[in-house]
C-alpha positions as CSV (number, residue, x, y, z in Angstrom):
1,M,16.1,-6.6,-11.1
2,P,13.5,-4.2,-10.3
3,V,11.8,-2.4,-12.9
4,E,12.1,1.5,-12.6
5,G,9.2,3.6,-12.9
6,P,5.6,3.5,-13.2
7,R,4.6,0.7,-14.8
8,F,0.6,-0.6,-16.2
9,E,-1.3,-3.4,-15.6
10,L,-4.5,-4.6,-17.6
11,G,-6.7,-7.0,-16.2
12,I,-9.1,-8.7,-18.1
13,I,-11.2,-10.7,-15.7
14,A,-14.9,-12.7,-16.6
15,R,-17.8,-11.7,-15.2
16,N,-18.7,-14.6,-13.4
17,S,-15.4,-15.0,-11.7
18,E,-15.0,-15.2,-7.9
19,V,-12.7,-12.1,-8.1
20,T,-15.2,-9.5,-10.0
21,P,-17.1,-7.5,-7.7
22,D,-20.6,-8.0,-7.0
23,P,-21.7,-4.4,-8.9
24,A,-19.6,-5.4,-12.0
25,A,-21.1,-8.5,-12.4
26,R,-24.7,-8.3,-13.3
27,P,-25.6,-8.1,-16.8
28,H,-26.1,-4.3,-16.9
29,G,-22.6,-3.3,-14.8
30,G,-20.6,-4.2,-17.9
31,G,-17.2,-4.3,-17.6
32,Y,-14.7,-2.6,-14.7
33,L,-11.7,-0.7,-14.6
34,T,-8.6,-1.8,-11.8
35,F,-5.8,0.2,-11.1
36,V,-2.8,-1.1,-8.5
37,V,-1.5,1.4,-6.8
38,D,1.4,1.1,-4.4
39,E,-0.8,2.4,-1.2
40,V,-4.9,1.7,-1.4
41,L,-5.4,4.1,1.5
42,V,-3.7,7.1,0.0
43,A,-5.7,6.5,-3.0
44,F,-9.1,6.1,-0.3
45,E,-8.8,8.9,1.0
46,Q,-8.4,10.8,-1.8
47,A,-11.6,10.1,-3.0
48,R,-13.2,10.4,-0.3
49,A,-11.7,14.3,0.0
50,M,-12.7,14.6,-3.1
51,D,-16.6,13.4,-2.8
52,A,-15.9,10.1,-5.3
53,E,-19.2,8.1,-5.4
54,I,-17.3,5.2,-3.1
55,L,-19.2,1.7,-3.4
56,E,-16.3,-0.1,-1.7
57,P,-14.1,0.7,1.4
58,P,-10.5,-0.4,1.3
59,T,-11.2,-4.0,2.1
60,D,-8.3,-6.9,2.4
61,L,-8.9,-10.0,0.0
62,F,-8.2,-13.6,-0.1
63,Y,-6.0,-13.7,-3.3
64,G,-3.8,-11.4,-1.3
65,Q,-5.3,-7.5,-2.4
66,R,-6.4,-4.9,-0.5
67,R,-9.6,-3.4,-2.6
68,M,-11.8,-0.2,-2.4
69,L,-14.8,0.8,-5.4
70,L,-15.7,3.4,-6.8
71,R,-17.6,4.8,-9.2
72,D,-16.5,7.3,-12.1
73,P,-18.9,10.2,-12.8
74,A,-19.7,8.3,-16.7
75,G,-20.7,5.4,-14.6
76,T,-17.9,2.9,-14.3
77,I,-17.0,0.8,-11.6
78,V,-13.4,1.0,-10.8
79,D,-11.4,-0.8,-8.7
80,V,-8.6,1.0,-7.1
81,S,-6.3,-2.5,-5.0
82,S,-3.2,-3.0,-3.7
83,P,-0.9,-5.9,-2.3
84,V,-1.9,-6.5,1.1
85,P,1.4,-5.8,3.3
86,Q,3.0,-8.8,4.5
87,M,2.9,-9.7,8.5
88,T,5.7,-9.9,9.7
89,A,6.6,-12.2,13.2
């Protein structure tokens, strides 16, 4: 049975993991936050409308996520991701 209502997922990923974004992998980069949303393209349009600092536009990654990277006003890297829609024949 699917879970109803908002969900929260927290991931702690090593700096040297192959899925860690380059800006967060550098020693001075510190950590980064990941938010999984239903559709990253909607979040991307909202971020652009707010003139957010976009480090990486939505990009499909090998592990089935579409990710964009932002920098918040305090300098923290924020990863906003959603599952890549499956193509059907």
